[in-house]
C-alpha positions as CSV (number, residue, x, y, z in Angstrom):
1,M,13.5,111.3,60.3
2,R,16.1,110.5,57.7
3,K,17.7,107.1,58.2
4,I,21.4,106.5,57.9
5,K,22.5,103.5,55.8
6,G,25.1,101.3,57.4
7,L,24.9,103.2,60.7
8,R,26.7,100.4,62.6
9,W,29.9,101.2,60.7
10,Y,29.7,104.9,61.8
11,M,29.3,103.7,65.4
12,I,32.4,101.4,65.2
13,A,34.3,104.4,63.6
14,L,33.4,106.4,66.7
15,V,34.7,103.6,69.0
16,T,37.9,103.4,66.9
17,L,38.5,107.1,67.3
18,G,38.3,106.7,71.1
19,T,40.8,103.8,70.9
20,V,43.1,105.9,68.8
21,L,43.2,108.7,71.4
22,G,43.4,106.3,74.3
23,Y,46.6,104.7,72.8
24,L,47.9,108.1,71.8
25,T,47.8,109.1,75.5
26,R,49.3,105.8,76.4
27,N,52.2,106.0,74.0
28,T,53.1,109.6,74.7
29,V,55.4,108.7,77.6
30,A,57.2,106.0,75.5
31,V,58.1,108.5,72.8
32,A,59.1,111.1,75.3
33,A,61.2,108.6,77.3
34,P,64.7,109.7,76.0
35,T,63.8,113.3,76.7
36,L,62.4,112.5,80.1
37,Q,65.5,110.4,81.0
38,E,67.7,113.4,80.1
39,Q,65.7,116.2,81.6
40,L,64.4,114.5,84.7
41,H,67.4,112.2,85.2
42,I,65.4,109.0,85.0
43,T,67.1,105.6,84.8
44,T,66.0,102.7,82.7
45,Q,64.8,100.9,85.8
46,Q,62.9,104.0,87.0
47,Y,61.3,104.3,83.6
48,S,60.1,100.7,84.0
49,Y,58.4,101.7,87.3
50,I,56.5,104.4,85.4
51,I,55.4,101.8,82.8
52,A,54.6,99.3,85.6
53,A,52.5,101.9,87.4
54,Y,50.3,102.4,84.4
55,S,50.1,98.7,83.7
56,A,49.3,97.8,87.4
57,C,46.5,100.3,87.7
58,Y,45.1,99.3,84.3
59,T,45.3,95.7,85.5
60,V,43.4,96.2,88.8
61,M,40.8,98.3,87.1
62,Q,40.0,96.0,84.2
63,P,37.3,93.9,85.9
64,V,36.1,97.0,87.9
65,A,35.7,99.0,84.7
66,G,34.0,96.1,82.9
67,Y,31.5,95.7,85.8
68,I,30.8,99.5,85.9
69,L,30.2,99.4,82.1
70,D,27.7,96.5,82.5
71,I,25.9,98.6,85.1
72,L,26.0,102.1,83.6
73,G,25.8,101.0,80.0
74,T,28.2,101.6,77.2
75,K,27.3,105.3,76.5
76,V,27.6,106.8,80.0
77,G,30.2,104.4,81.4
78,Y,32.7,104.9,78.6
79,A,32.3,108.7,78.7
80,V,33.0,108.9,82.4
81,F,36.2,106.9,82.0
82,A,37.3,108.9,79.0
83,I,36.9,112.2,80.7
84,F,39.0,111.0,83.6
85,W,41.8,109.7,81.4
86,A,41.9,113.0,79.5
87,I,42.2,115.0,82.7
88,F,44.9,112.7,84.1
89,C,46.9,112.7,80.9
90,G,46.9,116.5,80.8
91,A,47.9,116.5,84.5
92,T,51.0,114.4,83.7
93,A,52.6,117.7,82.5
94,L,52.8,118.7,86.2
95,A,55.1,115.9,87.1
96,G,58.7,116.8,88.0
97,S,60.2,113.4,88.8
98,W,59.8,109.7,88.0
99,G,57.6,109.3,91.0
100,G,55.3,112.1,89.9
101,L,55.2,110.5,86.4
102,A,54.4,107.1,87.9
103,I,51.4,108.5,89.9
104,A,50.0,110.4,86.9
105,R,50.4,107.5,84.5
106,G,48.9,105.1,87.1
107,A,45.8,107.3,87.1
108,V,45.7,107.3,83.3
109,G,46.0,103.5,83.3
110,A,43.1,103.2,85.8
111,A,40.8,105.3,83.6
112,E,41.8,103.7,80.3
113,A,41.0,100.3,81.6
114,A,37.5,100.7,80.3
115,M,38.7,101.2,76.7
116,I,38.7,97.6,75.4
117,P,35.7,96.3,77.4
118,A,33.7,99.3,76.2
119,G,34.7,98.8,72.6
120,L,33.8,95.1,72.8
121,K,30.5,95.9,74.5
122,A,29.7,98.4,71.7
123,S,30.6,95.8,69.1
124,S,28.4,93.2,70.7
125,E,25.5,95.7,70.7
126,W,25.9,96.9,67.1
127,F,27.0,93.9,65.1
128,P,25.8,90.4,64.3
129,A,28.0,87.5,65.3
130,K,29.4,87.0,61.8
131,E,30.7,90.6,61.6
132,R,31.8,91.0,65.2
133,S,35.5,90.0,64.6
134,I,35.6,92.6,61.8
135,A,34.1,95.2,64.1
136,V,36.6,94.4,66.8
137,G,39.4,94.4,64.2
138,Y,38.4,97.9,63.2
139,F,38.2,99.4,66.7
140,N,41.3,97.5,67.8
141,V,43.2,99.1,64.9
142,G,42.8,102.3,66.9
143,S,45.4,101.0,69.3
144,S,48.1,100.8,66.7
145,I,47.0,104.0,64.9
146,G,47.3,105.9,68.2
147,A,50.7,104.4,68.8
148,M,51.6,105.2,65.2
149,I,50.6,108.9,65.5
150,A,52.4,109.3,68.8
151,P,56.1,109.5,67.6
152,P,55.7,112.4,65.1
153,L,53.1,114.2,67.2
154,V,55.1,113.9,70.5
155,V,58.4,114.7,68.9
156,W,56.8,117.8,67.2
157,A,55.4,119.0,70.6
158,I,58.8,118.5,72.3
159,M,60.7,120.3,69.5
160,I,58.4,123.4,69.3
161,H,57.7,123.6,73.1
162,S,58.4,120.9,75.6
163,W,57.5,117.3,76.7
164,E,54.8,118.8,78.9
165,M,53.0,120.2,75.9
166,A,52.7,116.7,74.4
167,F,50.7,115.5,77.4
168,V,48.5,118.6,77.3
169,I,47.7,118.1,73.6
170,T,46.8,114.5,74.0
171,G,44.6,115.2,77.0
172,V,42.7,117.9,75.3
173,L,42.0,115.6,72.2
174,S,40.8,112.8,74.5
175,F,38.4,115.2,76.3
176,A,37.0,116.4,73.0
177,W,36.3,112.8,71.9
178,A,34.5,112.1,75.2
179,M,32.1,114.9,74.4
180,L,31.5,113.5,70.9
181,W,30.8,110.1,72.4
182,L,28.2,111.4,74.8
183,F,26.5,113.3,72.0
184,F,26.5,110.6,69.3
185,Y,26.5,107.1,70.8
186,K,23.3,105.3,71.4
187,H,22.2,101.7,71.7
188,P,20.6,100.3,68.5
189,K,17.2,100.2,70.3
190,D,17.4,103.9,71.1
191,Q,18.9,105.1,67.8
192,K,16.1,106.7,65.7
193,K,18.3,107.1,62.7
194,L,18.9,103.4,62.4
195,S,16.7,101.8,59.7
196,D,14.4,99.0,60.6
197,E,16.1,96.8,58.0
198,E,19.6,97.3,59.6
199,R,18.2,96.9,63.1
200,D,16.6,93.6,62.1
201,Y,19.9,92.5,60.5
202,I,21.9,93.2,63.6
203,I,19.5,91.6,66.0
204,S,18.7,88.5,63.9
205,G,22.4,87.8,63.5
206,Q,23.2,88.0,67.2
207,E,23.1,85.1,69.7
208,A,20.1,85.2,72.0
209,L,22.3,86.2,74.9
210,H,23.1,89.5,73.1
211,Q,19.5,90.2,72.0
212,T,17.8,90.6,75.3
213,S,18.7,92.1,78.6
214,N,16.5,90.0,80.9
215,I,18.8,86.9,80.8
216,K,20.4,85.9,84.1
217,K,23.8,87.6,84.6
218,L,26.7,85.4,85.6
219,S,28.5,86.5,88.8
220,A,32.3,87.1,88.7
221,W,32.7,83.8,90.6
222,Q,30.7,81.9,88.0
223,I,32.8,83.5,85.3
224,L,36.0,82.5,87.1
225,R,34.8,78.9,87.4
226,N,34.1,78.7,83.7
227,R,36.7,76.8,81.8
228,Q,36.0,78.9,78.7
229,F,37.2,82.0,80.7
230,W,40.6,80.4,81.4
231,G,40.8,79.3,77.7
232,I,40.8,83.0,76.9
233,A,42.5,84.5,80.0
234,L,45.6,82.3,79.9
235,P,46.5,83.0,76.2
236,R,45.9,86.7,76.9
237,F,48.3,86.5,79.9
238,L,50.9,85.0,77.7
239,A,50.4,87.4,74.7
240,E,50.0,90.8,76.3
241,P,53.7,91.3,77.4
242,A,54.5,91.6,73.7
243,W,52.1,94.4,73.1
244,G,53.2,96.1,76.3
245,T,56.8,95.9,75.1
246,F,56.0,97.2,71.7
247,N,54.1,100.2,73.1
248,A,56.4,101.2,75.9
249,W,59.9,100.1,74.8
250,I,60.5,100.4,71.0
251,P,61.6,104.1,71.1
252,L,64.0,103.4,74.0
253,F,65.2,100.2,72.3
254,M,66.0,102.2,69.1
255,F,67.7,104.9,71.2
256,K,69.9,102.5,73.3
257,V,70.7,99.7,70.9
258,Y,71.0,101.6,67.6
259,G,71.7,105.2,68.8
260,F,68.6,106.7,67.1
261,N,68.1,110.4,67.9
262,L,64.7,112.0,68.5
263,K,64.1,112.7,64.8
264,E,65.0,109.2,63.8
265,I,62.6,107.8,66.4
266,A,59.9,110.0,64.9
267,M,60.8,108.6,61.4
268,F,60.8,104.9,62.3
269,A,59.0,104.1,65.6
270,W,55.6,104.4,63.9
271,M,56.3,101.7,61.3
272,P,55.6,98.6,63.5
273,M,52.3,100.2,64.5
274,L,51.3,100.6,60.8
275,F,51.7,96.8,60.4
276,A,49.8,96.3,63.6
277,D,47.0,98.3,62.0
278,L,47.0,95.8,59.1
279,G,47.0,92.9,61.6
280,C,43.9,94.3,63.3
281,V,42.0,94.6,60.0
282,I,43.2,91.5,58.3
283,G,42.9,89.5,61.5
284,G,39.3,90.6,61.7
285,Y,38.4,89.4,58.2
286,L,40.2,86.0,58.6
287,P,37.7,84.2,60.9
288,P,34.8,84.3,58.4
289,L,37.2,83.4,55.6
290,F,38.6,80.4,57.6
291,Q,35.0,79.3,58.3
292,R,34.3,79.3,54.6
293,W,37.6,77.8,53.5
294,F,37.9,75.1,56.1
295,G,34.3,74.5,57.2
296,V,35.1,75.2,60.9
297,N,32.9,77.0,63.4
298,L,33.3,80.5,64.9
299,I,35.4,79.5,67.8
300,V,37.8,77.4,65.8
301,S,38.2,80.1,63.2
302,R,39.4,82.5,66.0
303,K,41.8,79.8,67.3
304,L,43.4,79.6,63.8
305,V,44.0,83.3,63.8
306,V,45.6,83.1,67.2
307,T,47.9,80.3,66.0
308,M,48.9,82.1,62.9
309,G,49.8,85.2,64.9
310,A,51.8,83.1,67.4
311,F,54.0,81.6,64.7
312,L,54.6,85.0,63.1
313,M,55.9,86.2,66.5
314,I,58.9,84.0,65.9
315,G,60.1,86.9,63.6
316,P,60.8,89.5,66.3
317,G,62.0,86.7,68.5
318,T,65.0,86.4,66.3
319,I,65.9,90.1,66.4
320,G,69.1,89.4,68.2
321,L,70.5,87.4,65.2
322,F,70.8,90.6,63.1
323,T,72.8,93.8,63.5
324,S,71.1,96.1,61.1
325,P,68.6,98.5,62.6
326,Y,66.5,98.3,59.5
327,V,66.2,94.5,59.8
328,A,65.2,95.0,63.4
329,I,62.5,97.5,62.4
330,A,61.2,95.0,59.7
331,L,61.0,92.2,62.3
332,L,59.2,94.5,64.7
333,C,56.7,95.2,61.9
334,V,56.1,91.5,61.5
335,G,55.6,91.4,65.3
336,G,53.1,94.3,65.2
337,F,51.0,92.5,62.6
338,A,51.2,89.2,64.4
339,H,50.3,90.4,67.8
340,Q,47.3,92.6,66.8
341,S,45.8,89.8,64.6
342,L,45.9,87.3,67.4
343,S,44.9,89.9,70.0
344,G,41.8,90.9,68.1
345,A,40.7,87.2,68.0
346,L,41.3,86.7,71.7
347,I,39.3,89.9,72.6
348,T,36.4,88.9,70.3
349,L,36.2,85.4,71.9
350,S,34.8,87.0,75.1
351,S,31.7,88.1,73.2
352,D,31.4,84.7,71.6
353,V,31.5,82.9,74.9
354,F,29.7,85.3,77.2
355,G,26.3,87.1,76.9
356,R,25.6,90.9,76.8
357,N,25.0,91.1,80.6
358,E,28.5,89.9,81.5
359,V,30.6,90.5,78.3
360,A,32.3,93.6,79.6
361,T,32.9,92.0,83.0
362,A,34.4,88.9,81.5
363,N,36.5,90.9,79.1
364,G,37.7,93.0,81.9
365,M,38.7,90.0,83.9
366,T,40.6,88.4,80.9
367,G,42.2,91.9,80.5
368,M,43.3,91.8,84.1
369,A,45.1,88.6,83.4
370,A,46.7,90.1,80.4
371,W,47.9,93.2,82.0
372,T,49.2,91.4,85.1
373,A,51.7,89.8,82.8
374,S,52.4,93.0,81.0
375,T,53.1,94.8,84.3
376,L,55.5,92.0,85.5
377,F,57.3,91.9,82.2
378,A,57.8,95.7,82.2
379,L,59.7,95.3,85.5
380,V,61.7,92.5,84.0
381,V,62.7,94.6,81.0
382,G,63.6,97.5,83.3
383,A,65.8,95.2,85.4
384,L,67.5,93.3,82.6
385,A,67.6,95.4,79.5
386,D,70.8,97.3,80.4
387,K,72.4,94.0,81.6
388,I,71.6,91.4,79.0
389,G,70.2,93.5,76.2
390,F,66.8,93.5,74.6
391,S,67.3,90.5,72.2
392,P,66.7,87.7,74.8
393,L,63.6,89.4,76.0
394,F,62.1,89.5,72.5
395,A,62.9,85.8,72.2
396,V,61.0,85.1,75.4
397,L,57.9,87.0,74.0
398,A,57.8,84.6,71.0
399,V,57.9,81.6,73.3
400,F,55.0,83.1,75.3
401,D,52.8,83.5,72.3
402,L,53.5,79.9,71.1
403,L,52.6,78.6,74.5
404,G,49.4,80.7,74.4
405,A,48.4,79.1,71.1
406,L,48.9,75.7,72.7
407,V,46.7,76.6,75.7
408,I,43.9,77.9,73.5
409,W,43.6,74.6,71.6
410,T,43.8,72.5,74.8
411,V,41.6,74.5,77.2
412,L,39.0,76.4,75.2
413,K,36.1,74.3,74.0
414,N,34.9,74.7,70.4
415,K,31.5,76.0,71.5
416,S,29.7,79.3,71.5
417,A,27.9,81.0,74.3
418,E,24.6,79.3,73.5
419,D,26.1,75.8,74.0
420,I,28.2,76.4,77.1
421,V,27.2,75.2,80.5
422,D,29.4,77.1,83.0
423,E,31.2,75.1,85.6
424,G,29.2,76.7,88.3
425,G,26.2,74.8,87.0
426,V,24.3,77.6,85.2
427,A,23.3,76.8,81.7
428,H,23.3,79.8,79.4
429,A,20.6,78.4,77.2
430,A,18.4,77.6,80.2
431,A,18.9,81.2,81.5
432,Q,17.0,82.5,78.5
433,S,13.6,81.2,79.9
């Protein structure tokens, strides 16, 4: 059988496409928000309930999805969740009120909770440790590509037909991807088109905890008692409200603050997501560069990326100091780059700290922390945006990220999975025997 050179990059491209479609379905409601407010008579606060419903269900399902993925495996587990989110997204077209939209979007959020844990699990299966941040950067870029595609696609669907058509189109595209995933994705040990040379390169470059499946699996309680878990979960809790705000509120922010119409939203709302794409990719390449330039280990290199992103978030935090909509868009572009660079580093840390048998579970639990904050902040925006404006809320997001950078340096130890003894008394290294 003919071997495919560099097959791991094709696999991460498939993961990236899934993330693109997941975030396309996620951002469809944000772009359609002005139309939904007009046609369904939805207030800003009711819109925040729709966003919070998605975020809350996503939050609750994060650890559940991670646990299911660790049981079913990446191939089957991810496909099941993707099929459900495609169906629920298409069903959003049936909603006739903010309550119906909240139920439908909550269902989508529950199904999409598997997206990031599955992507991280696939990255840990297909890439050596030194390339893992690059792989995560590439699949994470799908989140901003999806958000970037949403404005022109959704506006086009609304203009030629209706807002309902936008949800049907994104649901059909996601279902088609789920079928591709089932057909093409395989674990490296089962992939016959993978060359022996590349398989050896992948396995030899992985920590022992990612090479074998017979290592003792940490329980959820042991993960929660692990200091390293909180060193990742707390910064994600502080950082995620920014990304939730960027995804759910930028079109409405442009509409309410600067009076942008639907066409202008389609022209400009994708730009911060383009820079978010750059943040994903560049942020993925920075850890190995920092290791080479500064002589630091893997964990410290990730911390440096998080710190860089946190300081860049000061840019959108100052958005209230300017009156020009174009300056505001430029600052949001800086924020998109900043958040996705630090987000990729935080997500990758789960695979640095935890082994293959619990990586999806651990990532799901840190994701639960992140999306708890995103849900709460969505409600805060809905309650305060019309009263105090958006500018103070963007300033708060910058403060959150700076606090997250402080937490990661003080709580997360500069050790990889091989060196950690979890606080429940189980030594990872000892578990190999």
